[in-house]
C-alpha positions as CSV (number, residue, x, y, z in Angstrom):
1,M,113.0,58.1,112.6
2,R,109.3,58.1,112.9
3,G,107.2,59.1,115.9
4,R,105.9,62.2,117.8
5,I,107.5,65.4,116.5
6,S,106.1,67.6,119.2
7,N,106.6,67.5,122.9
8,N,104.7,69.0,125.9
9,F,106.9,71.0,128.3
10,T,104.1,72.3,130.5
11,E,104.4,69.3,132.9
12,G,107.0,67.1,134.1
13,S,110.5,67.4,135.6
14,I,112.1,70.6,134.3
15,P,115.8,69.8,135.0
16,K,115.3,66.4,133.3
17,Q,113.4,67.8,130.4
18,L,115.9,70.6,129.8
19,F,118.9,68.3,130.1
20,W,117.7,65.8,127.7
21,F,116.3,68.3,125.3
22,M,119.5,70.4,125.2
23,L,121.8,67.5,124.4
24,P,121.0,67.2,120.6
25,F,120.9,70.9,120.3
26,M,124.4,71.1,121.8
27,A,125.6,68.5,119.4
28,S,123.7,70.0,116.4
29,N,125.2,73.4,117.0
30,A,128.7,72.0,117.3
31,L,128.3,70.1,114.0
32,Q,126.9,73.3,112.3
33,V,130.1,75.2,113.3
34,L,132.0,72.2,112.0
35,Y,131.1,73.3,108.5
36,T,133.3,76.2,108.4
37,T,135.8,74.6,110.8
38,I,136.4,71.8,108.6
39,D,137.0,74.3,105.7
40,M,139.5,76.1,107.8
41,V,141.3,73.1,109.0
42,I,141.7,71.6,105.6
43,V,142.5,74.9,103.8
44,G,145.0,75.6,106.5
45,Q,146.8,72.3,105.8
46,Y,146.5,72.3,102.0
47,V,146.4,76.0,101.0
48,G,148.2,77.8,103.9
49,T,147.9,80.9,106.0
50,A,146.5,83.0,103.1
51,G,143.8,80.5,102.4
52,L,143.0,80.4,106.0
53,S,142.6,84.1,106.2
54,A,140.3,84.0,103.2
55,V,138.0,81.5,104.6
56,A,138.0,83.4,108.0
57,Q,137.0,86.7,106.3
58,S,134.4,85.5,103.7
59,S,132.7,83.2,106.3
60,Q,132.1,86.2,108.5
61,I,130.1,87.7,105.5
62,V,128.1,84.6,105.1
63,N,127.6,84.2,108.8
64,F,126.0,87.6,108.8
65,A,123.3,86.6,106.3
66,T,122.8,83.2,108.0
67,M,122.4,84.7,111.4
68,V,119.8,87.3,110.1
69,C,117.9,84.3,108.7
70,L,118.2,82.5,112.0
71,G,116.9,85.6,113.9
72,V,113.8,85.6,111.7
73,S,113.4,81.7,112.2
74,N,113.5,82.1,115.9
75,A,110.6,84.5,115.8
76,G,108.7,81.7,113.9
77,Q,109.8,79.3,116.6
78,V,108.4,81.5,119.4
79,L,105.1,81.7,117.7
80,I,105.0,77.9,117.2
81,S,105.9,77.2,120.8
82,Q,103.2,79.6,122.2
83,A,100.7,78.3,119.9
84,L,101.5,74.7,121.0
85,G,101.4,75.7,124.7
86,A,98.0,77.4,124.2
87,G,96.6,74.4,122.4
88,K,96.3,76.1,118.9
89,R,98.1,73.6,116.6
90,E,95.8,74.6,113.7
91,K,97.9,77.8,113.6
92,F,101.0,75.9,112.6
93,N,100.3,75.8,108.9
94,P,99.8,79.6,108.2
95,I,102.7,80.4,110.6
96,I,105.1,78.0,108.7
97,G,104.0,79.1,105.3
98,T,104.6,82.7,106.2
99,L,107.9,82.1,107.7
100,F,109.1,80.1,104.6
101,C,108.1,83.0,102.3
102,I,109.9,85.6,104.3
103,L,113.1,83.6,104.6
104,M,113.3,82.8,100.8
105,I,112.9,86.5,100.1
106,L,115.7,87.2,102.5
107,A,117.9,84.5,101.0
108,A,117.5,86.0,97.6
109,I,118.5,89.4,98.7
110,F,121.7,88.2,100.5
111,S,122.6,86.1,97.5
112,G,122.3,89.1,95.2
113,I,124.3,91.3,97.7
114,S,127.1,88.8,97.9
115,I,127.4,88.6,94.1
116,I,126.8,92.1,93.0
117,F,128.6,93.8,95.8
118,R,131.4,91.4,96.4
119,T,134.3,93.6,95.5
120,G,133.1,96.6,97.7
121,I,132.5,94.3,100.5
122,L,136.0,92.8,100.5
123,N,137.6,96.1,100.0
124,L,135.7,97.5,103.0
125,M,137.1,94.7,105.1
126,H,140.6,95.3,103.9
127,V,141.1,91.6,103.1
128,P,144.9,91.2,102.7
129,A,146.1,91.0,99.2
130,E,147.4,87.4,99.6
131,S,143.8,86.3,100.3
132,Y,141.8,88.6,98.2
133,S,141.0,86.4,95.2
134,M,140.3,83.3,97.3
135,A,138.1,85.2,99.7
136,M,136.0,86.4,96.7
137,E,135.6,82.8,95.5
138,Y,134.4,81.7,98.9
139,L,132.0,84.5,99.2
140,V,130.3,84.1,95.8
141,I,129.9,80.4,96.0
142,C,128.5,80.3,99.5
143,G,126.3,83.3,98.7
144,C,124.7,81.4,95.9
145,G,123.7,78.7,98.3
146,M,121.9,81.1,100.7
147,A,118.5,79.6,100.0
148,F,119.6,76.2,101.3
149,T,121.0,77.7,104.6
150,A,117.9,79.7,105.2
151,G,115.6,76.7,104.5
152,Y,117.5,74.5,106.9
153,N,117.4,77.2,109.6
154,M,113.6,77.5,109.1
155,V,113.0,73.6,109.4
156,S,115.2,73.5,112.5
157,A,113.6,76.5,114.2
158,V,110.1,75.1,113.6
159,L,111.0,71.8,114.9
160,R,112.6,73.4,118.0
161,G,109.4,75.2,118.6
162,M,107.5,72.0,118.5
163,G,109.8,70.5,121.1
164,D,111.9,68.4,118.8
165,S,115.7,68.3,119.0
166,K,116.4,65.0,117.6
167,R,115.5,65.6,114.0
168,P,117.5,68.7,113.6
169,F,120.5,66.8,114.9
170,L,119.8,64.2,112.2
171,F,119.8,66.8,109.5
172,I,122.9,68.5,110.5
173,V,124.7,65.2,110.8
174,I,123.9,64.5,107.1
175,A,125.1,68.0,106.1
176,S,128.4,67.6,108.2
177,V,129.3,64.2,106.8
178,T,128.6,65.3,103.2
179,N,130.7,68.5,103.8
180,L,133.6,66.5,105.4
181,V,133.7,64.1,102.5
182,L,133.6,66.6,99.8
183,D,136.1,69.0,101.6
184,I,138.7,66.3,101.5
185,V,138.0,65.4,97.8
186,F,137.6,68.9,96.5
187,T,140.3,70.8,98.5
188,G,142.7,67.9,99.2
189,F,142.6,65.4,96.4
190,M,141.4,67.6,93.5
191,G,143.3,70.7,94.5
192,F,140.4,73.2,94.0
193,G,141.7,75.2,97.1
194,V,139.3,77.6,98.8
195,A,136.7,77.2,96.1
196,G,136.6,73.5,96.8
197,A,135.8,74.1,100.5
198,A,133.1,76.6,99.4
199,W,131.5,74.2,97.2
200,A,131.7,71.4,99.9
201,T,129.8,73.6,102.3
202,V,127.1,74.6,99.9
203,I,126.4,71.0,98.7
204,G,126.3,69.8,102.3
205,Q,123.6,72.3,103.3
206,A,121.7,71.6,100.0
207,V,121.6,67.8,100.8
208,S,120.5,68.4,104.5
209,F,117.8,70.9,103.4
210,L,116.3,68.6,100.7
211,F,116.4,65.5,102.9
212,S,114.8,67.5,105.8
213,V,111.9,68.7,103.5
214,Y,111.4,65.1,102.0
215,Y,111.2,63.7,105.6
216,L,108.8,66.1,106.7
217,Y,106.7,65.8,103.7
218,Q,106.3,62.1,104.5
219,N,105.3,62.9,108.1
220,K,103.3,66.1,107.3
221,Q,100.3,65.2,109.5
222,S,102.7,65.2,112.7
223,F,104.6,68.1,111.5
224,G,101.6,70.4,111.1
225,F,102.1,71.7,107.6
226,D,100.2,70.3,104.6
227,F,102.8,71.2,101.8
228,K,99.9,72.3,99.6
229,K,100.7,75.0,96.9
230,E,98.3,77.5,98.5
231,S,99.9,77.2,101.9
232,F,103.2,78.7,100.6
233,R,102.0,82.3,100.9
234,M,102.2,85.1,103.5
235,D,99.4,85.6,106.1
236,K,99.3,89.2,106.9
237,T,98.8,88.8,110.6
238,Y,101.6,86.3,111.2
239,A,103.9,88.2,108.8
240,R,103.6,91.3,111.0
241,M,104.2,89.2,114.1
242,I,107.2,87.5,112.7
243,V,108.8,90.7,111.4
244,N,108.1,92.4,114.7
245,L,109.6,89.6,116.7
246,G,112.3,88.7,114.1
247,T,113.7,92.1,113.6
248,P,115.3,92.5,116.9
249,M,116.5,88.8,116.9
250,A,117.9,89.3,113.3
251,I,119.6,92.6,114.6
252,Q,121.0,90.8,117.5
253,S,122.2,87.8,115.6
254,G,123.2,89.7,112.3
255,F,124.7,92.8,113.7
256,I,126.9,90.9,116.0
257,N,128.4,89.5,112.7
258,L,128.3,92.8,111.1
259,S,130.3,94.3,113.9
260,M,132.6,91.5,113.3
261,L,133.3,92.8,110.0
262,F,134.6,96.1,111.6
263,V,136.6,94.1,114.0
264,N,138.1,91.9,111.1
265,S,138.8,95.1,109.1
266,T,140.7,96.6,112.1
267,I,142.8,93.5,112.6
268,N,143.4,92.9,108.9
269,Q,145.3,96.1,108.9
270,V,147.8,94.6,111.3
271,G,148.6,91.9,108.8
272,V,147.9,88.4,107.6
273,V,149.1,86.7,110.7
274,A,146.9,88.7,112.8
275,S,144.0,88.1,110.4
276,A,144.6,84.3,110.5
277,T,145.0,84.2,114.2
278,F,141.8,86.1,114.9
279,G,140.0,84.0,112.3
280,V,141.2,80.7,114.0
281,G,140.4,82.2,117.5
282,V,136.9,83.1,116.5
283,R,136.2,79.7,115.1
284,I,137.3,78.1,118.3
285,D,135.3,80.5,120.3
286,D,132.4,79.8,118.0
287,I,132.5,76.1,118.6
288,I,132.4,76.7,122.4
289,N,129.7,79.4,122.1
290,K,127.6,77.3,119.9
291,I,127.7,74.2,122.1
292,S,126.6,76.2,125.1
293,Q,123.9,78.0,123.0
294,G,122.2,74.6,122.8
295,I,121.1,75.3,126.2
296,Q,119.4,78.5,125.2
297,Y,117.8,76.8,122.2
298,A,116.4,74.2,124.5
299,A,115.2,76.7,127.1
300,L,113.5,79.0,124.5
301,P,110.7,76.7,123.4
302,M,110.2,75.4,126.9
303,I,109.8,79.0,128.2
304,S,107.5,79.9,125.3
305,Q,105.3,76.9,125.8
306,N,104.7,77.6,129.5
307,I,104.2,81.3,128.8
308,G,101.5,80.4,126.2
309,A,99.9,78.0,128.6
310,G,99.9,80.6,131.4
311,Q,102.4,78.9,133.7
312,K,104.7,81.7,134.6
313,T,106.3,80.1,137.7
314,R,107.4,77.0,135.6
315,A,108.8,79.4,132.9
316,K,110.9,81.0,135.7
317,K,112.2,77.6,136.8
318,V,113.4,76.9,133.2
319,V,115.6,80.0,133.4
320,Y,117.2,79.1,136.8
321,F,118.1,75.5,135.6
322,A,119.4,77.0,132.2
323,W,121.7,79.2,134.3
324,L,122.8,76.3,136.2
325,Y,123.8,74.1,133.1
326,S,125.3,77.0,131.3
327,G,127.5,77.9,134.3
328,L,128.8,74.3,134.8
329,L,129.6,74.2,131.1
330,T,131.1,77.5,130.9
331,F,133.6,76.7,133.9
332,F,134.5,73.5,132.1
333,F,135.5,75.4,128.8
334,M,137.4,78.1,130.6
335,V,139.5,75.4,132.1
336,L,139.9,73.7,128.8
337,Y,141.0,76.9,127.2
338,L,143.5,77.9,129.8
339,G,145.1,74.4,129.8
340,F,145.1,73.6,126.1
341,G,144.4,76.8,124.3
342,K,147.7,76.8,122.1
343,Q,147.1,73.2,121.1
344,L,143.7,74.2,119.9
345,F,145.2,76.8,117.6
346,M,147.7,74.2,116.5
347,L,144.9,72.0,115.0
348,F,144.1,74.9,112.5
349,S,147.6,76.2,111.5
350,D,151.2,75.0,111.7
351,D,152.4,78.7,111.5
352,P,154.6,79.5,114.6
353,Q,153.6,83.1,114.4
354,V,149.8,82.2,114.6
355,H,150.7,80.0,117.8
356,A,152.5,82.9,119.3
357,M,149.8,85.4,118.8
358,S,147.2,83.1,120.1
359,K,148.2,83.8,123.7
360,E,146.9,87.3,123.3
361,F,143.7,86.1,121.9
362,I,143.1,83.6,124.7
363,R,143.9,86.2,127.3
364,A,141.4,88.6,126.1
365,I,138.5,86.2,125.0
366,L,138.1,84.5,128.3
367,W,136.3,87.7,129.6
368,M,133.4,86.8,127.3
369,F,132.6,83.4,129.0
370,P,130.7,84.5,132.0
371,A,128.5,86.9,129.8
372,F,127.4,84.0,127.5
373,A,126.7,81.8,130.6
374,A,124.2,84.4,131.9
375,M,122.6,85.0,128.4
376,R,121.7,81.4,128.1
377,G,118.8,81.7,130.7
378,S,117.8,85.4,130.5
379,G,118.4,85.7,126.8
380,A,116.1,82.7,126.2
381,F,113.5,84.4,128.3
382,V,113.5,87.7,126.7
383,Q,113.0,86.0,123.2
384,G,110.6,83.4,124.6
385,I,108.1,85.9,126.0
386,G,108.2,87.8,122.6
387,H,109.4,91.2,124.1
388,A,110.5,92.6,120.8
389,K,111.4,96.2,122.0
390,L,113.6,95.1,124.7
391,S,115.3,92.6,122.3
392,M,115.9,95.3,119.9
393,V,117.5,97.7,122.4
394,L,119.7,94.9,123.9
395,A,120.6,93.8,120.4
396,L,121.7,97.2,119.4
397,L,123.7,97.6,122.6
398,D,125.5,94.4,122.2
399,G,125.8,93.9,118.4
400,V,126.6,97.5,117.4
401,F,127.4,100.0,120.0
402,L,129.6,98.0,122.5
403,R,131.1,95.5,120.1
404,I,132.3,98.3,117.7
405,G,132.9,101.0,120.4
406,L,134.9,98.9,122.9
407,S,137.0,97.3,120.2
408,Y,137.8,100.7,118.8
409,L,138.4,102.1,122.3
410,F,140.7,99.5,123.6
411,G,142.5,98.6,120.3
412,I,142.9,102.1,118.6
413,V,142.2,104.8,121.2
414,F,144.1,103.1,124.0
415,G,146.7,101.7,121.7
416,W,146.3,98.1,122.9
417,G,146.4,96.6,119.3
418,F,145.3,93.1,118.7
419,Y,144.7,92.4,122.4
420,G,142.5,95.5,122.8
421,V,140.4,94.7,119.8
422,V,139.7,91.2,120.9
423,L,139.0,92.4,124.4
424,G,136.4,94.9,123.3
425,Y,134.8,92.1,121.2
426,A,134.8,89.9,124.3
427,L,133.2,92.6,126.6
428,A,130.3,93.4,124.3
429,P,127.9,90.5,125.2
430,Y,127.6,92.1,128.8
431,G,125.4,94.7,127.2
432,Y,122.8,92.0,126.6
433,A,123.5,89.7,129.5
434,V,123.3,92.1,132.4
435,P,120.2,94.1,131.4
436,S,118.3,90.9,130.5
437,M,119.0,89.4,133.9
438,I,117.9,92.5,135.6
439,Y,114.7,92.4,133.6
440,F,114.0,88.9,134.5
441,L,114.8,89.2,138.2
442,S,112.7,92.3,138.4
443,G,109.4,90.5,137.6
444,K,108.0,93.4,135.5
445,W,107.6,90.9,132.6
446,E,104.8,89.3,134.5
447,K,102.2,92.1,133.5
448,R,102.9,91.6,129.8
449,K,100.2,90.1,127.4
450,N,100.9,86.7,126.1
451,L,101.5,86.5,122.3
452,A,99.3,83.4,122.3
453,E,96.3,85.5,122.9
454,E,96.9,87.1,119.5
455,L,97.2,83.9,117.6
């Protein structure tokens, strides 16, 4: 797959560009969720409900670390996009080198935490006794492979920033196929259980990352990074910019998952069936969410490039078409969930109790869909222009205060139980969606200074 890596989005048809650019991202995101989804389907069939609960719990912890790394990666993506729009390709090398160093440090920290504090983390989550030992195996094994996860997210974010969606899709296909084959072999044929699913995930990510690095090294001139030893270092200026931009993005991504630990902890106290039901439901919701998130991934670099090039009117049009596409897709998924929700749960578990409880989950989670549709446009815009302070406020509102506060209010204070906890989780994204829409429509952002001027 040779050819041009970067794409120019400062001219041409916006709806056409966004449509074709977002399709590989939607497919890539769906396949990325397929990692843990495959784990859960195969574990559910070969290990049972306890194993399903174990993967659901531990994957939330691993996802927290992954999403923090993704948030930092997205900061690098914004810098790359604005540099490209401003015609400053010579800045790619120091930006990429700095981003790599920061992410490897984060990966090492999260790996250490998952190993050293594994017992305390699982106890804090109130993991059911039937799932405890299996959850610990999954957490430790996946934690050890965090460097590969961080590395893949870095490569994909940089390529997104350059306007390339095809190669990230290729890399995730490699990871997914590897993961699927090893999952069947390790968990099914060899009987390794939950540990087999974890090893399949880590090896799949490692193969994908190493292949992507080899490919980009062979095409380093087009990629914009020379892979010289001295280039793998932090530049103080870009480190500051990445940290300033990446911190709110990491908070938004990571603390949403951290708040999920609270939600999981509350639901785990109900019992293993509630734990398994919520784990399956969140996985289904994650697939739908990630597919639509491909629109945001495509809109973000298009917005950043045009902001960097000083084309604010064109950047606004990207947001409008992102809303259009995400609205249509959200409507489709809501109809799918209403018509075939129970059947989706049956793909993961053959437990009749899980099937029965799935109705409560579906009834509550549908409230989340309109918020996600709105966030695809305005969320991409807030990140694309590099408004770190606003991103921080909205991230804390969504990821911490509302997600935890509403789940506790509805589930515990109001006594609505499982339905109330899920409903609180579903309503939290409005804390990001509504204010970001108001900010975009107000036009106050037009007075901001472009990040490209500081590069």
